[in-house]
DRENBAVEX-781916 format. One record per residue (C-alpha): residue number from 1; residue in three letters; y negated, x negated, z negated. Coordinates in nm, 3 decimals. Each point is the difference from the previous one (the first is absolute). Layout:
BEGIN
pt k=NUM&r=ALA&y=Y&x=X&z=Z .
...
! end
This chain:
BEGIN
pt k=1&r=MET&y=0.320&x=3.457&z=-0.953 .
pt k=2&r=THR&y=0.001&x=-0.352&z=0.061 .
pt k=3&r=THR&y=-0.272&x=-0.204&z=0.175 .
pt k=4&r=VAL&y=0.065&x=-0.292&z=0.235 .
pt k=5&r=ALA&y=-0.119&x=-0.233&z=-0.262 .
pt k=6&r=GLY&y=0.235&x=0.140&z=-0.226 .
pt k=7&r=ARG&y=0.282&x=-0.050&z=0.228 .
pt k=8&r=LEU&y=-0.102&x=-0.348&z=0.114 .
pt k=9&r=SER&y=-0.021&x=-0.116&z=-0.376 .
pt k=10&r=ARG&y=0.351&x=0.145&z=-0.091 .
pt k=11&r=LEU&y=0.145&x=-0.213&z=0.327 .
pt k=12&r=ARG&y=-0.155&x=-0.296&z=-0.140 .
pt k=13&r=SER&y=0.139&x=0.049&z=-0.358 .
pt k=14&r=ASP&y=0.322&x=0.136&z=0.119 .
pt k=15&r=PRO&y=0.230&x=-0.220&z=0.194 .
pt k=16&r=ALA&y=0.248&x=0.275&z=0.065 .
pt k=17&r=ALA&y=-0.257&x=0.223&z=0.133 .
pt k=18&r=LEU&y=-0.153&x=-0.294&z=0.223 .
pt k=19&r=ALA&y=0.379&x=-0.031&z=0.095 .
pt k=20&r=ARG&y=0.000&x=0.363&z=0.132 .
pt k=21&r=ALA&y=-0.297&x=-0.046&z=0.167 .
pt k=22&r=LEU&y=0.105&x=-0.309&z=0.190 .
pt k=23&r=ALA&y=0.345&x=0.147&z=0.082 .
pt k=24&r=ALA&y=-0.184&x=0.321&z=0.145 .
pt k=25&r=MET&y=-0.218&x=-0.208&z=0.209 .
pt k=26&r=LEU&y=0.270&x=-0.212&z=0.119 .
pt k=27&r=LEU&y=0.224&x=0.242&z=0.102 .
pt k=28&r=GLY&y=-0.251&x=0.187&z=0.180 .
pt k=29&r=ILE&y=-0.098&x=-0.276&z=0.193 .
pt k=30&r=GLY&y=0.375&x=-0.134&z=0.037 .
pt k=31&r=ALA&y=0.061&x=0.357&z=0.162 .
pt k=32&r=LEU&y=-0.304&x=-0.031&z=0.252 .
pt k=33&r=HIS&y=0.211&x=-0.306&z=0.108 .
pt k=34&r=PHE&y=0.258&x=0.188&z=0.138 .
pt k=35&r=ALA&y=-0.189&x=0.326&z=0.079 .
pt k=36&r=ALA&y=-0.286&x=-0.150&z=0.200 .
pt k=37&r=PRO&y=0.081&x=-0.392&z=0.038 .
pt k=38&r=GLU&y=-0.246&x=-0.112&z=0.298 .
pt k=39&r=PRO&y=-0.285&x=-0.062&z=-0.216 .
pt k=40&r=PHE&y=0.203&x=-0.244&z=-0.226 .
pt k=41&r=ASP&y=0.170&x=-0.144&z=0.316 .
pt k=42&r=GLU&y=-0.369&x=-0.059&z=0.136 .
pt k=43&r=ILE&y=-0.160&x=-0.204&z=-0.279 .
pt k=44&r=VAL&y=0.325&x=-0.243&z=-0.045 .
pt k=45&r=PRO&y=-0.154&x=-0.353&z=0.092 .
pt k=46&r=GLU&y=0.114&x=-0.119&z=0.298 .
pt k=47&r=GLU&y=0.063&x=-0.322&z=-0.188 .
pt k=48&r=ILE&y=0.251&x=0.120&z=-0.222 .
pt k=49&r=PRO&y=0.346&x=-0.003&z=0.183 .
pt k=50&r=GLY&y=0.201&x=0.285&z=0.058 .
pt k=51&r=ASP&y=0.005&x=0.317&z=0.175 .
pt k=52&r=PRO&y=-0.330&x=0.223&z=-0.148 .
pt k=53&r=ARG&y=0.228&x=0.321&z=-0.001 .
pt k=54&r=THR&y=0.279&x=-0.179&z=-0.228 .
pt k=55&r=LEU&y=-0.244&x=-0.127&z=-0.211 .
pt k=56&r=THR&y=-0.205&x=0.332&z=-0.036 .
pt k=57&r=TYR&y=0.324&x=0.134&z=-0.104 .
pt k=58&r=LEU&y=0.097&x=-0.295&z=-0.247 .
pt k=59&r=SER&y=-0.314&x=0.072&z=-0.161 .
pt k=60&r=GLY&y=0.080&x=0.357&z=-0.037 .
pt k=61&r=VAL&y=0.366&x=-0.023&z=-0.150 .
pt k=62&r=ALA&y=-0.199&x=-0.303&z=-0.237 .
pt k=63&r=GLU&y=-0.274&x=0.282&z=-0.113 .
pt k=64&r=ILE&y=0.214&x=0.287&z=-0.040 .
pt k=65&r=GLY&y=0.270&x=-0.234&z=-0.202 .
pt k=66&r=LEU&y=-0.252&x=-0.125&z=-0.208 .
pt k=67&r=GLY&y=-0.173&x=0.353&z=-0.023 .
pt k=68&r=THR&y=0.316&x=0.136&z=-0.128 .
pt k=69&r=ALA&y=0.061&x=-0.329&z=-0.252 .
pt k=70&r=LEU&y=-0.299&x=0.079&z=-0.147 .
pt k=71&r=LEU&y=0.073&x=0.359&z=-0.131 .
pt k=72&r=ALA&y=0.326&x=-0.153&z=-0.195 .
pt k=73&r=PRO&y=-0.100&x=-0.161&z=-0.333 .
pt k=74&r=ARG&y=0.304&x=-0.259&z=0.063 .
pt k=75&r=THR&y=-0.133&x=-0.133&z=0.330 .
pt k=76&r=ARG&y=-0.381&x=0.063&z=-0.055 .
pt k=77&r=ARG&y=-0.065&x=-0.355&z=-0.162 .
pt k=78&r=ALA&y=0.141&x=-0.163&z=0.337 .
pt k=79&r=ALA&y=-0.114&x=0.279&z=0.242 .
pt k=80&r=GLY&y=-0.342&x=-0.105&z=-0.123 .
pt k=81&r=TYR&y=0.020&x=-0.372&z=0.038 .
pt k=82&r=LEU&y=0.121&x=0.098&z=0.369 .
pt k=83&r=SER&y=-0.230&x=0.241&z=0.075 .
pt k=84&r=ALA&y=-0.287&x=-0.261&z=-0.060 .
pt k=85&r=LEU&y=0.190&x=-0.239&z=0.237 .
pt k=86&r=LEU&y=0.014&x=0.285&z=0.279 .
pt k=87&r=PHE&y=-0.346&x=0.061&z=-0.045 .
pt k=88&r=ILE&y=-0.103&x=-0.380&z=0.058 .
pt k=89&r=ALA&y=0.265&x=-0.023&z=0.294 .
pt k=90&r=VAL&y=-0.182&x=0.286&z=0.187 .
pt k=91&r=TYR&y=-0.344&x=-0.131&z=-0.054 .
pt k=92&r=PRO&y=0.017&x=-0.190&z=0.335 .
pt k=93&r=ALA&y=0.058&x=0.329&z=0.175 .
pt k=94&r=ASN&y=-0.320&x=0.139&z=-0.169 .
pt k=95&r=LEU&y=-0.198&x=-0.293&z=0.099 .
pt k=96&r=ASN&y=0.135&x=0.028&z=0.355 .
pt k=97&r=MET&y=-0.123&x=0.359&z=0.012 .
pt k=98&r=VAL&y=-0.327&x=-0.141&z=-0.044 .
pt k=99&r=ARG&y=0.029&x=-0.239&z=0.272 .
pt k=100&r=LEU&y=0.136&x=0.293&z=0.238 .
pt k=101&r=TRP&y=-0.231&x=0.273&z=-0.102 .
pt k=102&r=TRP&y=-0.326&x=-0.255&z=0.025 .
pt k=103&r=ASP&y=-0.087&x=0.156&z=0.357 .
pt k=104&r=ARG&y=0.033&x=0.367&z=-0.103 .
pt k=105&r=PRO&y=-0.250&x=0.224&z=-0.137 .
pt k=106&r=LEU&y=-0.168&x=-0.030&z=-0.362 .
pt k=107&r=PRO&y=0.232&x=0.259&z=-0.190 .
pt k=108&r=TYR&y=0.316&x=-0.217&z=0.122 .
pt k=109&r=LYS&y=-0.148&x=-0.340&z=-0.115 .
pt k=110&r=ILE&y=-0.098&x=0.166&z=-0.316 .
pt k=111&r=VAL&y=0.354&x=0.129&z=-0.041 .
pt k=112&r=ALA&y=0.155&x=-0.316&z=0.082 .
pt k=113&r=LEU&y=-0.234&x=-0.209&z=-0.218 .
pt k=114&r=ALA&y=0.031&x=0.209&z=-0.309 .
pt k=115&r=ARG&y=0.403&x=0.007&z=0.016 .
pt k=116&r=LEU&y=-0.065&x=-0.364&z=-0.079 .
pt k=117&r=PRO&y=-0.160&x=-0.011&z=-0.383 .
pt k=118&r=PHE&y=0.260&x=0.283&z=-0.084 .
pt k=119&r=GLN&y=0.292&x=-0.199&z=-0.008 .
pt k=120&r=PHE&y=-0.137&x=-0.207&z=-0.282 .
pt k=121&r=PRO&y=0.001&x=0.297&z=-0.256 .
pt k=122&r=MET&y=0.356&x=0.108&z=0.160 .
pt k=123&r=ILE&y=0.132&x=-0.358&z=-0.088 .
pt k=124&r=TRP&y=-0.149&x=0.034&z=-0.342 .
pt k=125&r=ALA&y=0.176&x=0.337&z=-0.057 .
pt k=126&r=ALA&y=0.330&x=-0.125&z=0.099 .
pt k=127&r=LEU&y=-0.062&x=-0.284&z=-0.264 .
pt k=128&r=ARG&y=-0.104&x=0.197&z=-0.256 .
pt k=129&r=VAL&y=0.294&x=0.215&z=0.036 .
pt k=130&r=ALA&y=0.252&x=-0.285&z=0.019 .
pt k=131&r=ARG&y=-0.178&x=-0.135&z=-0.331 .
pt k=132&r=GLY&y=-0.014&x=0.303&z=-0.145 .
pt k=133&r=SER&y=0.339&x=0.120&z=0.028 .
! end
């Protein structure tokens, strides 16, 4: 039986395993953009031009495409770099979520604030995959 610490250690040392983990996350979240787009629409900053639903679908397509590309060794390097760029590109929506949820009950604030630092390990993981492939 593998411990959580053992799994994390393996992910840090094995870019292919890390790529599979990132791919699973991106494929799942990308699918959610189509299955339940409303929460994603709501956090698109109004300062960003374009229809929020269109932007939600475009980011969903990007996540599914990158998740798929991370699974293939031939496209993994480019997908790693592009995934890092995607994680940076969606950061304004996470910041906007904090702004929009600031007047909500404490659990909502915690969720919105907790999302912010998680982007950095995701960027690191994507770059690790790109550089280790």
